[in-house]
N, C-alpha and C positions, 0 to 999 in steps of 0.2 A: 307385693303381692295384689294381685288384682282378681276378682271375681266376677264371672259373666253368666247370665243363665237365660233360659226362654221357657216358655211354658206350652207354646204351639209347635208341633212337628215341622218339619221342612222349612224352618225358619233359615232365610240366608246368612250365612255366617256373618256377614257385615252389619246385618240388623240386629245382630245378638246384644244386648244391652248390658253395661257394667252395671253390679248391682252394688247398693250400699252396704246392704244386711243381708246375713244368711242366718235363719232359724235352722237349727239341725234339732230334729225330734226321734230322739233314738233311746234303746237301751243301753243300761252299762257295757252290755257284751258288745252290742253293735259299736258303740264307741272306741271299745278296745279293739274290734276289728279294723276299724278305719285308722285309727292310729297306727296298727301295723301295716296297713296298706299305703299311708302317706310315708311311714317310714322307709318302706321298700323303695318307693318312688324317690326319694333323696338318695337312696344307695344307688339307683339305677341311673339317676341324673349324674351323680360322681362318677360314676363307671364308666358312661357313656359319652359323656361331655355333651359338645354341640350335636351328636348324633341323636340325644334324646329327644323325641317327639312329644309323645304323649302316653298315657295309659287310662285304661277303663278299670275303675273299681268292679264291675260286675264281669269282666273278663277274667279277672285276677281272683276273686272271690265270688264264686257261683252263689251263695247265698243271698246276694244283692241284686240278681238279676232281675229281679219284679220292684225294686225299689228307685227312685229317681236316679239317673244316670249320673255320675260323677267322674268327671274327666279331668286328669291331671296334665297341665302343658308345662312344657318347661319355658320359664320366664327369659326372655332375650334383652328386658331392662339392663342398663349399665353395660352391654357388651360393646365391644369394640368391633 
């Protein structure tokens, strides 16, 4: 797993840095919802295989539309 992030809008994708650490400031309820989203993403990756590209938390769970954007991409590490 790799984590990437940026704080400035319109950053070119090639300039988005890999992060060494992520801090999540959330309530227990938000963490449970985040867990649901990540589990959903894993299921979609299994179901769709290489056709899975990415999912946005705020698209799936509207209560996060004003939060920092969380996007889950399918890793291609180790693929043939």
